[in-house]
C-alpha positions, 0 to 999 in steps of 0.5 A: 523449455519450461513455460513462463509463469503468467503474471497479471499486473493490475494497475490504475483502479477506482482509488484516489491513488490511481495515478500513483498506482500507474507509476508503481506498476510501470516500475514493477513491469520493468523489473520483471524477470522476463526469463521466468515470467510473462506479464499480462498487463491489465489497466483498470480505469477510474470507472472500474472497467478492466482493459487488456494492455497487450505490449506495454503500459502506454501513458498519457501525461507521463511526467505529471503525477497529477494527470497521468493516465492509461493511454490504451483503454480500448480492449475491455476484458472480463476476469473469470472468478470461476475456480480453476478457469484462471483466465481473462476474456475479451468483452469484444470477442468473448474469447480467452485472451490468456490464462493467469497463474499469479495476480500482482495487484499494484492497486494502492488504496481502496478497491485494491489494497483493502482486501477487495482484489484479494477476495476476488483472487481467493474466489478464483483460486489464483495466487495473489502477491501480498497480503490476504483479505484480513491483513489487507483490510485491517492494514488499510483501516487505520482505526482498526489497525490502531485498535489491534496494535494497541491491544497487543501493547504496541505504542501508536499515536493517540487518536479519536474517530469521527464517522459520517459527519463533522457535526458531532465532533467536539473540538474542545474535547478532542484538543484537550485530549490530543492537543491543538496540533492535530493530524486529520486522516481518512481512515482508508486512504494512503499516499497522504490523500485527504490528510491535513494538519490543523493548529486551531479550530477553523483549520480542524473543521476545514480538514475534517470536512475535507477528509470526510469527502474521501471516507465516512470514517476519519481519524484525528491523531495527536502530533508525535515529535520525532524522526519518521522512520520506515522499514520494509518487511518481506516474507510469509511465516518467517518475515524479514525486515530491511535496513530502516530509512528515514523521511525528513519532511521540509514542511509540516508533514509528508504530504502528497505534494511532498511525495510526488510533486515537490522534489524538495518536499522531503529528504529520504535517507537510506539508510537512516543514521541509527545505532545497531541497537536502534536498527534491531529494535526497529526491525523487530518492531516492524516484524511484530506489527507485520505478524500481528496484522496477519500480513504476508508477502510484503508491507512497509511499516512506518513509525516515529522515534522520539527524542527519548528513543521510544518507537511509535507506530504510524501506519502500515502499507500492504501495497507500498509504493513501487515507483523508482524512488519509492522507499519499499524497493529502495530499502530492499535494494540497499539491503542487498535485494535488487528490484528484479529479485524482489519482484521474483521473491514476491511472486514466489511467496504468493505461489507458496502461500497459495499452495499451502492454503490449497492443502487445507481440507474443505469438507 
């Protein structure tokens, strides 16, 4: 009997998106094909310590996305970065707990989606699901993402960047360029954490100072009037796009509360009501963005479609949400790929990319 591939599912982490990561990982774990794969569950607490979860992801406050936490944080482990060791080691006994064949990071935001874990996997010479270091880092930093796409001729919402302090921000200059209705976002976070919408000077500085609590770089964006569309992309050298879906917020924007706390915060339509021509244009643009940003494995590309039919990129998520109501798995499910098959394909893509990378000469 062929030995199962051991998949290290990493979840939790130091990011402000810790709680959503746990919910996503729980769904990935449940969707794993146990005939092919054995899950090695590693929960990372908010202090950055790694813990081995032997049997399952046990949760505290599982019904509350604001306070959900990992119950089992009593078995600290060390991940070996040494090439070819491919194992986790107990900090209590110093014995090897398990080898690792593939890393599946379900770590939204910083210290996971930004290239950090991808770099660790590369040092350890272990396949890692999703984008590599470059795609992860550029996709995470909204300012850098916009620069790359703009220079490639792809439309993005116009923006200004503020760093370190709100003291140098010139509201009059920014609002004269971008308008008085502005979105204020930490450059390196997701799940709408730290994001606000301002309509005047007081709200602008209140939102800017709040965003600077989460990141030293903040982007100020113009408001784009249009439909909010999302498209899932899957693949390495020849990526494919799912059918598009649509987010219809019932409030000013698709906030953290709308996504995870308020069941009436938004309507998700899968598929979005679009013509065949519009669907193809959205899919083609999603794949173009994915390729330009050096993505691999998976990503979700979010965009606006104006009343005139113009498509404007909002952002890309290289480790998109994987909860049972998240758009990425739902879009692929509607496109004919079950969650179990989606997880299997992501693991296959990671192994394939790793094998090709290891064929390159090092000396």
